[in-house]
C-alpha positions in Angstrom: -3.1 6.9 -11.3 -6.0 5.4 -9.3 -5.3 4.2 -5.8 -7.4 1.9 -3.5 -6.9 2.6 0.2 -8.1 0.8 3.4 -7.2 0.2 7.0 -8.3 -1.6 10.0 -9.4 0.2 13.2 -5.8 0.6 14.2 -5.0 2.5 11.1 -8.0 4.7 10.7 -6.3 8.0 11.7 -3.3 7.5 9.4 -5.6 6.4 6.5 -7.5 9.7 6.8 -4.1 11.5 6.8 -3.1 9.8 3.6 -6.5 10.5 2.0 -5.9 14.1 2.8 -2.5 13.9 1.1 -4.0 12.3 -2.0 -6.6 15.1 -2.2 -3.8 17.7 -1.9 -1.7 16.2 -4.6 -4.6 15.3 -6.9 -4.4 11.5 -6.9 -7.7 9.7 -7.7 -8.6 7.2 -5.0 -11.3 5.1 -3.5 -11.5 4.7 0.3 -12.6 1.2 1.3 -12.9 2.1 5.0 -13.7 1.1 7.6 -15.8 4.2 8.3 -16.1 3.6 12.1 -13.6 3.0 14.9 -15.1 -0.4 15.8 -12.7 -3.3 15.9 -12.4 -5.1 12.5 -10.2 -7.8 11.1 -7.5 -6.6 8.8 -7.7 -9.4 6.3 -11.3 -8.4 5.5 -10.0 -4.9 4.5 -6.8 -6.0 2.8 -8.4 -8.4 0.4 -10.7 -6.0 -1.5 -7.8 -3.6 -2.1 -5.4 -6.4 -3.1 -8.1 -8.0 -5.4 -8.8 -4.8 -7.2 -5.1 -3.9 -7.6 -4.3 -7.4 -8.9 -7.3 -7.2 -11.4 -6.0 -3.8 -12.7 -9.1 -1.9 -11.6 -6.7 0.2 -9.5 -3.0 1.0 -10.3 -1.9 0.8 -6.7 -3.1 0.3 -3.1 -2.3 1.6 0.4 -3.1 -0.5 3.5 -2.7 0.6 7.1 -3.1 -1.2 10.4 -1.4 -0.9 13.7 1.9 -2.2 12.6 1.3 -2.8 8.8 2.4 -6.4 9.2 -1.0 -8.1 9.2 -2.1 -6.0 6.2 1.1 -6.8 4.2 0.9 -10.5 4.9 -2.7 -10.6 3.9 -2.2 -8.6 0.7 0.7 -10.7 -0.4 -1.5 -13.8 -0.4 -3.2 -12.4 -3.5 -1.6 -13.4 -6.8 0.0 -10.5 -8.6 0.5 -8.4 -5.4 3.8 -7.1 -4.3 3.0 -5.3 -1.1 5.9 -3.6 0.8 5.8 -2.8 4.4 7.5 0.6 4.7 8.4 2.8 7.6 11.1 5.1 6.0 11.4 7.2 2.9 14.4 5.4 1.5 12.6 2.0 1.5 9.5 3.7 -0.1 11.7 4.9 -3.0 13.5 1.6 -3.3 10.5 -0.6 -3.3 8.9 1.3 -6.2 12.1 1.8 -8.1 13.5 -1.8 -7.7 10.6 -4.0 -6.7 7.7 -2.3 -8.6 5.6 -2.7 -5.4 1.9 -2.2 -6.1 0.7 -1.9 -2.6 2.2 0.1 0.3 1.6 -1.0 3.9 2.3 1.2 6.9 1.7 1.0 10.6 0.0 3.8 12.5 1.5 2.6 15.8 5.0 2.6 14.3 5.2 6.0 12.5 3.7 9.4 12.9 1.5 11.2 10.3 4.3 13.5 9.0 6.6 10.7 8.1 3.7 8.6 6.8 2.7 11.4 4.4 6.4 11.7 3.2 6.6 8.0 2.7 3.2 7.8 0.8 4.1 10.8 -1.4 7.5 9.3 -2.3 5.9 5.9 -3.0 3.1 7.4 -5.1 5.4 9.5 -7.2 8.3 7.1 -7.7 8.4 5.1 -10.9 9.7 1.5 -11.5 13.2 1.7 -12.9 12.8 -1.4 -15.0 16.1 -2.7 -16.6 18.0 -5.1 -14.5 15.1 -5.2 -12.0 12.6 -6.6 -14.5 14.0 -10.1 -14.5 13.8 -10.1 -10.7 10.2 -9.1 -10.7 9.6 -11.9 -13.2 11.2 -14.4 -10.8 8.8 -13.2 -8.1 5.9 -13.6 -10.4 7.1 -17.1 -11.3 6.9 -18.0 -7.5 3.2 -17.6 -7.7 2.6 -20.4 -10.2 
């Protein structure tokens, strides 16, 4: 699995925590920054990740801002993206198993690093269940046409 990860200035610390997690569990990733604490606009950092996941260059993406809301809204504007804003482990498991989400969004000002690591690890290791969920994913894809 290959993961694209990015944040805005409000998610820098949590992004670094998740990068450390991916290093620990051996997941290949590319960090799209930002690499300073200067204020940046989240759509500028959501788009490169979403574009690369949608194109198949990366299998999944992780986006982090202050709340995760702006990143998730921005990413979901890209055709082929199913970005889920998640702040609990149950939802991380469900969105992979049922929704086949391909981008995870989290908010640094909403959850702490320990929970974020747990959420990310769950989301990164959970597989799509397929079956009855496949027709629902197709209906979501049909909305993009």
